[in-house]
C-alpha positions in Angstrom: 57.0 131.9 99.2 55.1 135.0 98.1 51.3 135.5 97.8 51.2 134.4 94.2 52.9 131.1 95.0 50.5 130.4 97.8 47.5 131.1 95.6 49.0 128.8 92.9 49.5 125.9 95.3 46.0 126.5 96.7 44.5 126.4 93.2 46.3 123.1 92.4 45.3 121.4 95.6 41.7 122.5 95.2 41.6 121.2 91.6 42.8 117.8 92.8 40.3 117.7 95.7 37.5 118.7 93.3 38.4 116.0 90.9 38.5 113.5 93.7 35.1 114.5 94.9 33.6 114.3 91.4 35.2 110.9 91.0 33.7 109.7 94.3 30.3 111.0 93.3 30.5 109.3 89.9 32.0 105.9 90.8 31.6 105.3 94.5 28.1 106.5 95.4 25.2 105.6 93.1 22.4 107.2 95.1 21.6 110.8 96.0 24.9 111.2 97.9 26.8 111.0 94.6 25.0 114.2 93.4 26.1 115.9 96.6 29.7 114.9 96.1 29.8 116.0 92.5 28.2 119.4 93.3 30.7 120.0 96.0 33.5 119.1 93.6 32.2 121.7 91.1 32.1 124.2 94.0 35.8 123.5 94.6 36.5 124.2 90.9 34.7 127.5 91.2 36.8 128.5 94.3 40.0 127.4 92.5 39.0 129.6 89.6 38.6 132.6 91.9 42.0 131.9 93.5 43.6 131.7 90.0 42.0 135.0 89.1 43.3 136.7 92.2 47.0 135.9 91.3 48.8 139.1 90.7 46.0 141.3 92.2 46.4 140.6 95.9 
């Protein structure tokens, strides 16, 4: 596995974790904790976007 493959796998895993956190925030927790889960999920999307942008440059 080269660096681009590792970044691709990291991006895919972070997207799945981000979706899971947003789903937890939307469906499991109805109080303030739901907002926290959803914001952390959006943060995972942002980091996955950075990993995707780094492919081919590192």
